[in-house]
C-alpha positions in Angstrom: 105.2 136.3 130.4 102.1 138.0 129.1 98.6 137.1 130.2 97.5 135.2 127.1 100.8 133.3 126.9 100.5 132.5 130.5 97.0 131.3 130.1 97.8 128.9 127.3 101.4 128.0 127.8 101.8 128.0 131.5 98.5 127.1 133.1 97.3 124.9 130.3 100.3 122.7 130.0 99.2 119.0 130.2 101.3 116.1 129.0 99.9 113.5 126.6 97.3 111.1 127.9 99.0 108.6 130.4 102.4 109.8 129.1 103.6 111.1 132.4 106.9 112.5 133.5 108.0 112.4 137.1 108.7 115.8 138.7 112.1 116.2 140.4 112.6 118.0 143.7 114.1 121.4 143.2 117.6 122.0 144.6 118.2 125.4 146.1 121.2 127.6 147.1 120.5 127.9 150.8 122.7 130.9 151.2 120.2 133.0 149.2 117.0 131.9 150.8 116.4 134.8 153.1 116.9 137.4 150.3 116.0 135.8 147.0 117.9 137.4 144.1 115.7 139.2 141.5 117.2 137.8 138.4 115.9 138.5 134.9 114.0 135.3 134.1 114.1 133.9 130.7 110.8 133.0 129.1 110.1 129.4 130.2 109.8 126.8 127.6 106.3 125.8 126.9 105.2 122.3 127.5 102.9 120.5 125.0 99.3 121.0 126.0 98.3 117.6 124.6 95.9 119.1 122.1 96.1 117.9 118.6 96.3 121.5 117.4 98.9 122.5 120.0 101.5 123.7 117.4 98.9 125.9 115.6 97.8 127.4 118.9 101.3 128.3 120.0 102.3 129.8 116.7 99.2 132.0 116.7 100.0 133.2 120.2 103.7 133.8 119.4 102.8 136.1 116.4 100.1 137.9 118.3 102.6 138.8 121.0 104.9 140.4 118.5 102.2 143.1 117.8 102.6 146.1 120.1 98.9 147.0 120.1 97.9 143.5 121.0 100.5 143.3 123.7 99.2 146.5 125.4 95.6 145.2 125.3 96.6 142.0 127.0 97.9 143.9 130.0 94.5 145.5 130.5 92.2 142.5 129.7 90.6 140.4 132.4 91.1 136.7 132.2 87.4 136.0 132.1 87.1 138.4 129.1 89.9 136.4 127.4 88.1 133.1 128.0 84.9 134.6 126.6 86.6 135.7 123.4 86.3 139.4 123.8 90.0 139.9 123.1 89.5 138.5 119.6 88.0 141.8 118.4 91.4 143.4 118.8 92.7 141.3 115.9 91.4 144.0 113.5 94.0 146.4 114.8 97.2 144.3 114.5 99.8 145.0 111.9 99.5 143.8 108.3 102.6 141.7 108.7 101.1 139.8 111.6 97.8 139.3 109.8 99.6 138.0 106.7 101.5 135.5 108.8 98.3 134.4 110.6 96.7 133.8 107.2 99.6 131.6 106.2 99.4 129.6 109.5 95.7 129.0 109.0 96.1 127.7 105.4 98.8 125.4 106.7 96.5 124.1 109.4 93.6 123.5 107.0 96.0 121.6 104.7 97.2 119.5 107.7 93.6 118.7 108.7 92.7 117.6 105.1 95.8 115.4 105.0 94.7 113.8 108.3 91.2 113.2 106.9 92.6 111.6 103.8 94.9 109.4 105.8 92.1 108.3 108.1 89.9 107.4 105.1 92.8 105.4 103.6 93.2 103.5 106.8 89.5 102.7 106.9 89.7 101.3 103.4 88.1 104.2 101.5 88.1 104.0 97.7 90.6 106.3 95.9 88.0 107.5 93.5 85.4 108.3 96.2 84.3 111.9 96.4 85.3 113.5 99.7 83.3 116.4 101.2 86.2 118.1 103.0 84.0 121.0 104.1 81.7 118.7 105.9 84.5 116.8 107.5 86.3 120.0 108.6 83.2 121.0 110.7 84.4 118.6 113.4 87.3 120.9 114.0 85.7 123.8 115.9 88.8 125.8 116.6 88.9 127.4 113.2 86.4 128.8 110.7 86.3 126.1 108.0 84.1 128.2 105.7 87.1 130.5 105.1 90.2 128.4 104.7 92.4 131.2 103.4 92.5 134.1 105.9 92.7 134.4 109.7 89.8 136.5 111.0 88.4 137.6 114.3 86.2 134.5 114.3 89.2 132.3 114.0 90.9 133.8 117.1 87.6 133.6 119.0 87.1 130.0 118.1 90.7 129.1 119.0 90.5 130.7 122.5 87.1 129.1 123.3 88.0 125.7 121.9 91.4 125.6 123.7 89.7 126.6 127.0 87.0 124.0 126.7 89.3 121.2 125.6 91.9 121.8 128.3 89.3 122.1 131.0 88.1 118.6 130.0 91.5 117.2 129.6 91.8 116.1 133.2 88.4 114.3 132.9 89.7 112.4 129.9 92.8 111.4 131.8 90.7 110.0 134.6 88.6 108.0 132.2 91.7 106.7 130.5 93.2 105.7 133.9 89.9 103.9 134.8 90.1 101.9 131.6 93.7 101.1 132.4 92.8 99.7 135.8 89.8 97.7 134.5 92.1 96.2 131.8 94.6 95.2 134.5 91.8 93.4 136.5 90.5 91.8 133.3 93.9 90.4 132.4 94.3 89.1 136.0 91.0 87.3 135.9 91.8 85.8 132.5 95.2 84.6 133.8 93.5 82.9 136.8 91.2 81.0 134.4 94.2 79.4 132.8 95.5 77.9 136.1 94.5 74.9 138.1 92.9 75.2 141.5 96.3 75.2 143.3 97.7 77.7 140.9 94.8 80.0 141.4 95.1 79.8 145.2 98.8 80.8 145.1 98.1 83.6 142.6 95.3 85.0 144.8 97.5 84.8 147.8 100.3 86.7 146.1 97.8 89.3 144.9 96.5 90.0 148.4 100.1 90.2 149.7 101.0 92.8 147.1 97.9 94.9 148.1 98.9 94.8 151.8 102.5 95.8 151.0 101.4 98.7 148.9 99.0 100.0 151.6 101.8 99.8 154.2 103.4 103.3 153.9 103.9 106.4 156.0 101.1 108.8 156.5 100.4 111.0 153.5 99.8 114.7 154.3 96.8 116.5 152.9 97.9 118.2 149.7 98.4 121.9 150.0 98.2 121.8 153.8 100.8 123.4 156.1 102.2 120.0 157.1 102.7 119.1 153.5 104.4 122.3 152.5 106.6 122.3 155.6 107.8 118.9 154.6 108.8 120.2 151.2 110.4 123.2 152.9 112.5 120.9 155.2 113.3 117.9 153.0 113.5 119.3 149.5 114.6 122.9 150.3 116.8 121.9 153.3 115.3 124.7 155.6 114.3 124.7 159.2 110.5 124.0 159.5 110.3 126.5 162.3 111.3 129.3 159.8 108.6 128.4 157.3 107.3 131.4 155.5 104.6 131.1 152.8 105.7 134.0 150.7 109.3 132.8 150.6 108.1 129.3 149.8 106.0 130.6 146.9 109.0 132.5 145.4 111.2 129.5 145.8 108.9 127.2 143.9 107.7 129.7 141.2 110.4 128.3 139.0 109.6 130.4 136.0 109.3 133.6 138.0 106.0 134.7 136.4 104.2 135.2 139.8 101.9 132.2 139.5 101.9 128.5 140.4 100.9 126.7 137.2 99.8 123.1 137.1 103.2 121.6 136.7 104.8 123.7 139.4 102.0 122.6 141.8 102.5 118.9 140.8 106.2 119.2 141.6 105.3 120.0 145.2 103.7 116.6 145.7 106.8 114.5 144.8 107.7 113.9 148.5 104.3 112.7 149.4 104.1 110.4 146.4 107.5 108.9 147.3 106.0 107.7 150.5 103.5 105.5 148.5 105.3 104.6 145.3 108.7 103.1 144.6 109.6 102.1 141.0 111.7 99.2 142.3 108.8 97.6 144.2 106.6 95.0 142.4 103.5 96.2 144.3 103.8 99.9 143.2 102.4 101.0 139.8 103.9 104.2 138.4 100.8 104.9 136.3 98.8 104.9 139.5 101.4 107.3 141.0 100.7 109.9 138.3 97.0 109.5 138.7 97.5 110.3 142.4 99.6 113.3 141.5 96.8 114.5 139.3 94.2 114.1 142.0 96.4 116.1 144.4 96.8 118.9 142.0 93.1 119.1 141.2 92.3 119.2 144.9 94.6 122.1 145.5 93.4 124.0 142.5 89.8 123.6 143.6 90.7 124.9 147.1 93.0 127.8 146.2 92.3 128.9 142.6 89.5 131.4 143.4 89.1 132.9 140.0 89.3 129.5 138.2 92.0 130.6 135.7 94.0 127.4 136.4 96.7 129.5 138.0 97.5 130.1 141.6 98.7 133.7 142.2 100.7 134.8 145.2 97.6 136.5 146.7 95.5 133.4 146.3 98.2 131.3 147.9 98.7 133.6 150.9 94.9 133.7 151.5 94.7 129.9 151.4 97.5 129.7 154.1 95.3 131.6 156.5 92.3 129.2 156.2 91.5 126.6 158.8 91.8 123.8 156.2 95.4 124.8 155.7 96.2 124.5 159.4 93.9 121.6 160.4 93.2 119.6 157.2 91.3 116.3 156.9 93.1 113.1 156.3 93.9 112.3 152.6 92.5 109.2 151.1 94.9 107.6 148.6 93.9 105.6 145.5 93.9 102.2 147.3 91.3 103.6 149.6 89.0 104.6 146.7 87.6 102.1 144.2 88.3 103.6 140.8 85.4 101.7 139.0 82.2 100.1 140.0 81.2 96.5 139.5 78.7 97.6 136.8 81.4 99.5 135.0 83.6 96.4 135.1 80.9 94.2 133.7 80.2 96.6 130.8 83.9 96.9 130.1 84.3 93.1 129.8 81.2 92.9 127.6 82.7 95.5 125.4 85.9 93.5 125.2 84.0 90.4 124.2 82.2 92.3 121.5 85.5 93.7 120.2 87.0 90.2 120.2 84.1 88.9 118.2 84.5 91.7 115.7 88.2 91.1 115.4 87.5 87.4 114.9 85.2 88.1 112.0 87.7 90.5 110.5 90.4 87.9 110.9 88.2 85.3 109.2 87.4 87.6 106.3 91.1 88.4 105.9 91.9 84.7 105.9 89.4 84.1 103.2 90.8 87.0 101.2 94.3 85.5 101.7 93.2 82.1 100.5 91.5 83.6 97.4 94.6 85.6 96.6 96.7 82.5 96.9 94.3 80.6 94.6 94.5 83.4 92.1 98.3 83.4 92.4 98.4 79.7 91.7 96.3 80.2 88.6 98.6 83.0 87.4 101.6 80.8 88.0 100.0 77.9 86.0 99.2 80.3 83.2 102.7 81.7 83.3 104.2 78.2 83.1 102.0 77.2 80.2 103.0 80.4 78.3 106.6 79.7 79.1 106.3 76.1 77.8 104.6 77.4 74.6 107.4 79.9 74.0 110.1 77.2 74.5 108.2 74.9 72.1 108.1 77.6 69.4 111.8 78.2 69.9 112.6 74.5 69.4 110.5 74.5 66.2 112.3 77.5 65.0 115.7 76.0 65.5 114.6 72.8 63.6 113.3 74.6 60.5 115.5 74.4 57.3 117.4 77.5 56.6 115.8 79.6 53.7 117.8 79.9 50.4 120.1 82.8 50.0 118.7 85.7 47.9 119.5 85.7 44.1 120.6 89.0 42.7 118.8 89.8 39.4 119.1 92.8 37.1 116.3 95.2 36.5 112.8 93.6 36.5 113.9 90.1 35.6 112.1 87.4 37.5 114.5 85.0 39.2 114.0 81.4 38.2 113.6 78.6 40.6 116.9 77.5 41.9 116.5 74.0 40.6 116.0 75.3 37.0 119.1 77.5 37.0 122.0 75.6 35.4 125.5 76.5 34.3 125.8 77.4 30.6 126.4 74.3 28.4 125.6 71.9 31.2 122.6 69.7 30.4 121.0 72.1 27.8 118.5 70.3 25.5 117.6 71.3 22.0 114.1 72.0 21.0 113.9 68.7 19.1 115.2 66.8 22.1 112.8 68.5 24.4 109.9 67.6 22.0 111.1 64.1 21.8 111.1 63.9 25.6 107.8 65.7 26.0 105.7 64.9 22.9 102.4 66.7 22.4 99.6 64.5 23.6 97.4 65.2 20.6 100.1 64.3 18.2 100.8 61.2 20.2 97.2 60.2 20.1 97.0 60.7 16.3 100.1 58.8 15.8 98.7 55.8 17.6 95.6 55.9 15.4 97.6 56.0 12.1 100.4 53.5 12.8 99.7 49.8 13.1 101.1 48.0 16.0 104.6 46.9 15.6 105.1 43.3 14.4 106.4 40.9 16.9 109.6 39.5 15.6 109.6 35.8 15.3 112.4 34.1 16.9 114.7 32.2 14.7 115.7 28.9 16.1 118.9 27.5 15.0 118.8 23.9 14.0 121.3 22.0 15.8 
């Protein structure tokens, strides 16, 4: 694998924070130990670096490796020059096809970051119509030039290399901090549990806790990581070879699993499995597998600090052979395991619990606000339901009135512009027709009637004629 690819995809391969995977001892064909076959090695699969821009980083590297000019420069560039960004200037000489693809990758990455920013604002309750200054927010992502979101330039490659180097060098520190918080949370929960018990229950719980600590500390001696005793144990138990025949160069070739001539961080961590199995057993109540991976990380960091002379996060064959000749390799100090080192101080624990109390209070206030909002929404819903019921009742009342209303008369067909008469005045011919004289007699003119009353005397009252018996 090329130097740049090895730098980013072999030596800088860290799993996600506290998402560990246990290394498995490597099985060997013991008939080929004395003369290892020189097989053509396939390119090892890259492991996620844990960076949030890991995919972008790898895609850029993959396309740069496809350019012949860039590949040749990689062979002649010192690792320190790569870390300082001097290789970035060679971007001006790569092919147009590669540059076009890098432009596309950058646009996709900028789009991804903007989507993340929008999603974060939505989660934090940002208003939809709020003006967002994406340029200002993109400044927090230092691995690309946010002022030019369209094309991939020399500055982008320089930023990417510098940022990845810095972030990955601080990744172990972040893992240690996360592990410290994990341990403090465990202790906090244990104390909280004790507060819920009576005096006898607390006594039994404390007794059980001390017993688990004693059982965990009772394990075989742990060899100093990277020492001759530790490597010989791997040689004998994992590789099945005679410890008297231990040969550092053969050992290196056996455990350089991807055949690139270096021990990367994962290959180193795999060497410590036998030592960790002395301390941790996943079937034991007293053994915590998260603590086991923290111990593995401590061992790897120690060996890197002792052996990696040029600080490129890789152990070359030469560096390894030089380390095997040192006094520390032959006569190492004893190794102190995690239970012999307090991960956090009393002051750190006090601050951690104060922070938890503060968080709990903030969550309580938020819960109270949410409860009030819920009650208000329920009240509004009840009002809406009442209004809906009133409207429904009004509609039903109107429907009842409509059904009780008398049906309107049927339409009368008329010719031309004739005005239809009222239905009660329309009669069949010859039926009940009155002459003009009859109509006048029935409806005399009031004036005539008044004059007639004035001219005619009142009618005489006829006298009754009584018959004489």
